[in-house]
C-alpha positions as CSV (number, residue, x, y, z in Angstrom):
1,M,0.0,0.0,0.0
2,S,1.5,3.3,-1.1
3,I,1.6,6.3,1.3
4,P,0.2,9.5,-0.1
5,G,2.5,12.4,-0.8
6,P,4.5,14.6,-1.2
7,Y,2.6,16.8,1.2
8,K,3.5,20.4,2.2
9,S,3.3,21.5,5.8
10,K,0.1,23.5,5.2
11,Q,-1.6,20.4,3.7
12,V,-0.5,18.2,6.6
13,G,-2.2,20.6,9.1
14,E,-5.5,19.8,7.3
15,L,-5.2,16.0,7.6
16,P,-7.6,14.2,9.9
17,P,-6.3,11.9,12.7
18,G,-5.2,8.5,11.5
19,S,-3.8,9.8,8.2
20,K,-0.5,8.7,6.7
21,F,1.7,10.8,4.5
22,W,5.2,11.6,3.2
23,G,6.9,14.8,2.4
24,K,10.3,16.6,2.2
25,F,11.1,19.3,4.8
26,L,13.9,21.3,6.4
27,V,14.8,20.6,10.0
28,S,14.6,24.0,11.7
29,E,14.8,22.9,15.3
30,K,15.8,19.6,17.0
31,N,15.4,18.9,20.8
32,Q,16.3,15.4,22.2
33,R,15.6,14.1,25.6
34,K,15.1,10.9,27.7
35,T,11.6,9.6,28.4
36,R,10.6,8.4,31.9
37,N,11.1,4.8,30.6
38,G,14.7,5.6,29.6
39,G,13.9,5.8,25.8
40,E,14.9,8.5,23.4
41,L,12.4,11.2,22.3
42,I,13.2,13.8,19.6
43,N,11.0,16.8,19.0
44,L,11.5,18.3,15.5
45,R,10.2,21.6,14.1
46,L,10.1,21.1,10.3
47,A,9.7,23.8,7.7
48,D,9.0,24.5,4.1
49,Q,7.8,27.6,2.3
50,T,4.2,27.0,3.4
51,G,4.8,26.9,7.1
52,F,6.0,24.6,10.0
53,L,5.3,21.2,11.5
54,E,5.9,19.9,15.0
55,V,7.0,16.3,14.8
56,V,7.7,13.6,17.4
57,V,10.4,11.0,16.7
58,W,10.5,7.9,18.9
59,D,13.5,5.6,19.1
60,N,11.6,3.0,16.9
61,C,11.6,5.4,13.9
62,Q,13.7,4.1,11.0
63,L,16.4,6.7,10.4
64,Q,18.9,6.9,7.6
65,G,21.7,9.5,8.1
66,E,22.5,12.1,10.8
67,L,19.4,13.9,12.0
68,R,20.4,17.5,12.8
69,K,19.3,21.1,12.5
70,G,19.7,22.4,8.9
71,V,19.3,19.2,6.9
72,V,16.6,18.4,4.4
73,I,14.8,15.2,5.2
74,G,12.3,12.9,3.5
75,M,9.7,11.7,6.1
76,Q,6.9,9.1,6.3
77,A,4.6,9.9,9.2
78,D,1.1,9.6,10.6
79,T,-1.2,11.9,12.4
80,S,-3.1,11.3,15.7
81,L,-4.7,13.2,18.5
82,Y,-2.8,14.2,21.7
83,N,-4.4,16.6,24.2
84,N,-6.9,17.7,21.6
85,R,-4.1,18.6,19.2
86,Q,-2.8,17.0,16.0
87,Q,0.3,15.0,16.8
88,I,2.6,14.0,14.0
89,T,4.7,10.9,14.6
90,A,7.6,10.1,12.2
91,R,7.9,6.5,11.1
92,R,10.8,6.7,8.6
93,I,13.3,9.5,8.0
94,R,15.9,9.8,5.4
95,I,18.5,12.6,5.2
96,F,19.2,14.3,1.9
97,D,22.2,16.3,0.7
98,E,20.2,19.3,-0.6
99,D,20.3,23.1,-0.4
100,P,17.9,24.2,2.4
101,A,17.1,27.5,0.7
102,P,14.0,26.3,-1.3
103,Y,12.4,25.1,2.0
104,M,12.8,28.4,3.8
105,Q,9.8,30.6,4.2
106,V,9.9,34.1,2.5
107,A,7.7,37.2,2.6
108,P,4.7,36.7,0.3
109,V,5.4,40.0,-1.5
110,P,8.5,40.1,-3.7
111,R,11.6,41.8,-2.2
112,E,11.8,44.2,-5.1
113,T,8.3,45.4,-4.6
114,L,8.8,46.0,-0.9
115,T,12.1,47.8,-1.5
116,E,10.5,50.1,-4.0
117,E,7.7,51.0,-1.6
118,L,10.3,51.8,1.1
119,L,12.2,54.1,-1.2
120,Q,9.0,55.9,-2.1
121,L,8.1,56.3,1.5
122,V,11.5,57.8,2.2
123,Q,11.0,60.3,-0.6
124,S,7.7,61.4,0.9
125,V,9.4,62.8,4.0
126,T,9.9,66.5,3.2
127,D,11.5,67.7,6.5
128,Q,15.2,68.3,5.5
129,H,16.6,67.0,8.8
130,L,14.6,63.8,8.9
131,S,15.0,63.2,5.1
132,R,18.8,63.4,5.5
133,L,18.7,61.2,8.5
134,L,16.7,58.5,6.6
135,K,19.0,58.6,3.6
136,T,22.1,58.5,5.8
137,I,21.0,55.3,7.6
138,L,19.3,53.6,4.7
139,T,22.3,52.9,2.5
140,P,22.1,50.3,-0.2
141,E,23.7,47.8,2.2
142,C,21.3,48.7,5.0
143,I,18.3,48.3,2.7
144,S,19.6,44.9,1.5
145,Q,19.8,43.8,5.1
146,L,16.4,45.2,6.0
147,S,14.9,43.3,3.1
148,T,16.4,39.9,4.0
149,T,16.2,40.0,7.9
150,P,13.3,38.4,9.8
151,A,11.3,40.6,12.2
152,A,11.4,38.0,15.0
153,K,12.8,34.6,16.0
154,R,9.4,33.0,16.1
155,I,6.3,35.1,16.9
156,H,5.7,37.3,13.9
157,H,7.1,37.8,10.4
158,N,9.9,35.3,11.3
159,Y,11.1,34.7,7.7
160,L,13.3,36.1,4.9
161,G,12.1,39.7,4.3
162,G,9.8,39.7,7.3
163,L,11.4,42.8,8.8
164,L,10.8,45.0,5.8
165,E,7.3,43.6,5.4
166,H,6.5,44.5,9.0
167,T,8.2,47.9,8.8
168,L,6.1,48.9,5.8
169,A,2.9,47.6,7.4
170,V,3.5,49.8,10.4
171,A,4.4,52.8,8.2
172,R,1.3,52.4,6.1
173,M,-1.0,52.4,9.2
174,C,0.9,55.4,10.7
175,D,0.4,57.3,7.4
176,K,-3.4,56.6,7.4
177,A,-3.6,57.7,11.1
178,A,-1.8,60.9,10.2
179,Q,-4.6,61.7,7.8
180,Q,-7.1,61.2,10.6
181,Y,-5.2,63.1,13.3
182,Q,-3.9,66.2,11.5
183,D,-2.0,67.6,14.5
184,L,0.5,64.8,14.2
185,N,3.9,65.5,12.6
186,R,3.6,63.1,9.7
187,D,7.3,63.3,8.8
188,L,8.4,62.5,12.3
189,L,5.9,59.7,12.6
190,I,6.9,58.1,9.2
191,T,10.6,58.4,10.1
192,G,9.9,56.6,13.4
193,A,7.9,53.9,11.6
194,I,10.7,53.2,9.1
195,L,13.5,53.2,11.8
196,H,11.7,51.7,14.8
197,D,13.0,48.2,14.3
198,I,16.2,49.1,12.3
199,G,18.3,47.5,15.1
200,K,17.1,44.1,14.1
201,I,19.4,44.1,11.1
202,K,22.1,43.5,13.6
203,E,20.0,41.6,16.2
204,F,19.1,38.7,13.9
205,E,20.8,36.6,11.3
206,L,19.1,34.1,9.1
207,Q,20.8,30.8,9.1
208,V,18.4,27.9,8.6
209,T,16.0,29.8,10.9
210,P,16.2,33.2,12.6
211,E,18.9,33.3,15.3
212,Y,20.1,36.0,17.6
213,T,23.6,37.4,17.0
214,V,25.9,37.9,19.9
215,E,25.3,41.7,19.6
216,G,21.6,41.0,19.5
217,K,21.6,38.9,22.7
218,L,23.8,41.4,24.6
219,L,22.2,44.6,23.5
220,G,18.8,44.0,21.8
221,H,17.4,45.8,18.8
222,I,16.2,48.9,20.7
223,V,19.6,49.8,22.0
224,I,21.2,48.9,18.6
225,G,18.7,51.1,16.8
226,Y,19.4,53.9,19.2
227,Q,23.1,53.6,18.4
228,L,22.5,53.6,14.6
229,L,20.4,56.7,14.9
230,D,23.0,58.4,17.2
231,Q,25.9,57.5,14.8
232,A,23.9,58.8,11.8
233,I,23.2,62.2,13.4
234,E,26.8,62.6,14.4
235,K,27.8,61.8,10.8
236,L,25.5,64.5,9.5
237,R,26.9,67.1,11.9
238,R,30.5,66.2,10.9
239,E,29.4,66.8,7.3
240,G,28.2,70.3,8.3
241,H,24.4,69.6,8.5
242,D,22.5,71.0,11.4
243,F,20.3,68.7,13.3
244,P,18.1,70.3,16.1
245,P,18.9,68.7,19.5
246,L,15.3,68.5,20.5
247,L,14.3,66.8,17.2
248,E,17.2,64.4,17.8
249,N,15.8,63.4,21.2
250,M,12.3,63.0,19.9
251,A,13.5,60.7,17.1
252,K,15.5,58.7,19.6
253,H,12.5,58.5,21.8
254,L,10.5,56.9,19.0
255,I,12.9,54.0,18.9
256,L,13.3,53.8,22.7
257,S,9.6,53.8,23.5
258,H,8.0,51.8,20.7
259,H,7.5,48.7,22.9
260,G,5.4,50.8,25.2
261,S,6.8,50.0,28.7
262,L,9.7,48.6,30.7
263,E,7.8,45.3,31.0
264,F,8.2,44.8,27.2
265,G,11.7,46.1,26.8
266,S,11.3,49.9,26.3
267,P,13.3,52.0,28.8
268,V,10.7,54.8,28.6
269,K,7.0,55.0,27.9
270,P,5.7,57.0,24.8
271,L,5.5,60.6,25.9
272,F,4.1,62.4,22.8
273,P,1.4,61.5,20.3
274,E,3.6,60.2,17.5
275,A,5.5,57.9,19.9
276,F,2.3,56.5,21.3
277,L,0.8,55.9,17.9
278,L,3.9,54.2,16.7
279,H,3.8,51.9,19.7
280,V,0.2,51.1,19.0
281,M,0.7,50.4,15.3
282,D,3.8,48.2,15.9
283,N,1.9,46.2,18.5
284,L,-1.2,46.0,16.2
285,D,0.7,44.6,13.2
286,A,2.5,42.0,15.3
287,K,-0.7,40.9,17.0
288,M,-2.7,40.8,13.7
289,F,0.0,38.6,12.2
290,V,-0.6,36.1,15.1
291,Y,-4.3,36.1,14.7
292,F,-4.2,35.5,10.9
293,E,-1.6,32.7,11.4
294,K,-4.0,31.0,13.9
295,M,-6.8,31.3,11.4
296,V,-5.0,29.0,8.9
297,S,-3.1,26.9,11.4
298,K,-5.7,24.1,11.3
299,E,-4.6,23.0,14.8
300,N,-8.2,23.4,16.2
301,I,-9.7,20.0,17.0
302,E,-12.8,21.5,18.7
303,Q,-14.9,23.1,16.1
304,F,-13.5,26.5,15.2
305,V,-11.6,26.9,18.5
306,T,-7.8,26.3,18.9
307,P,-6.3,24.6,21.9
308,Y,-5.2,26.9,24.6
309,D,-2.0,28.7,23.6
310,N,0.3,29.0,26.5
311,F,2.4,31.8,25.0
312,H,-0.5,34.0,24.1
313,Q,-2.5,32.8,27.1
314,Q,-5.7,32.4,25.2
315,Q,-7.6,30.3,22.6
316,F,-8.4,31.5,19.1
317,F,-11.7,31.3,17.2
318,T,-11.0,30.5,13.6
319,Y,-14.3,30.5,11.8
320,R,-14.4,33.2,9.1
321,Y,-17.8,34.5,8.1
322,R,-18.4,35.1,4.4
323,A,-21.6,36.2,2.7
324,K,-21.9,32.7,1.0
325,D,-22.0,31.2,4.5
326,E,-25.5,32.6,5.3
327,A,-26.6,29.2,6.5
328,G,-24.0,29.4,9.3
329,P,-21.1,27.1,10.1
330,Q,-21.7,23.5,9.6
């Protein structure tokens, strides 16, 4: 009897309990431990361009080759229920000598499109001081890093180009809000939106999956972003360009306060409207990413309700009403 496949990770999430399948995936994480009975248990996080899978590997799994992070594997597995969640158990694994790049998730919008939008946004800033600041920081090298860096290790936009995708989403929402609240300084707000996470270009590096750099672990992206801003302003002054000290402090405050509170990593709370709005929009885009990811995760075993998520401390309701669904959910 043949086993159906190849399946992508997104398709596997839709399989009912008791299904068998095979597919090819990238090992993005591997954790090995002893069971209470003295056996070996391996938990894998597998990836392809459609998403991720959590897989259990017991010591009776047939394994060909060295199973480690960063390798591409072929896997036969089956699905079952465990604590109301889909559990995937590997039965056979074979290691392949393949380039992992085709299995790595990327931003859904092409990099060139995102980069062009960023450049247009920079051009829209008319204040001479903030315009020079953006153009000093956003060198071709910096833009290249911004367009290939993930926005986080795991929670949101954690893939190639995720940082630029998130940055532009925050900037778009800030731009819309500036039309509603006309007392806002639109140039200052857009500058903050573009630069609020700029430190992440040095906080993360994309190996097989997003990983913290040593600098990122020791300093964090808020401090790194502050340093990049400080260095750029000093460079402008050495070149003979004036930069008002109060505007300097306000621009730095946008970076320092965008997480909203000390509890979430900001050393100061937002103290003026543009800083508060930037914090809200940054938080909104990250949270909306999580909600939409949960809508398509297919991990819900109870109808339309996911299992309790320990990290987010809640469940998620996944039913999406459409006009064609007038009869209601089945």
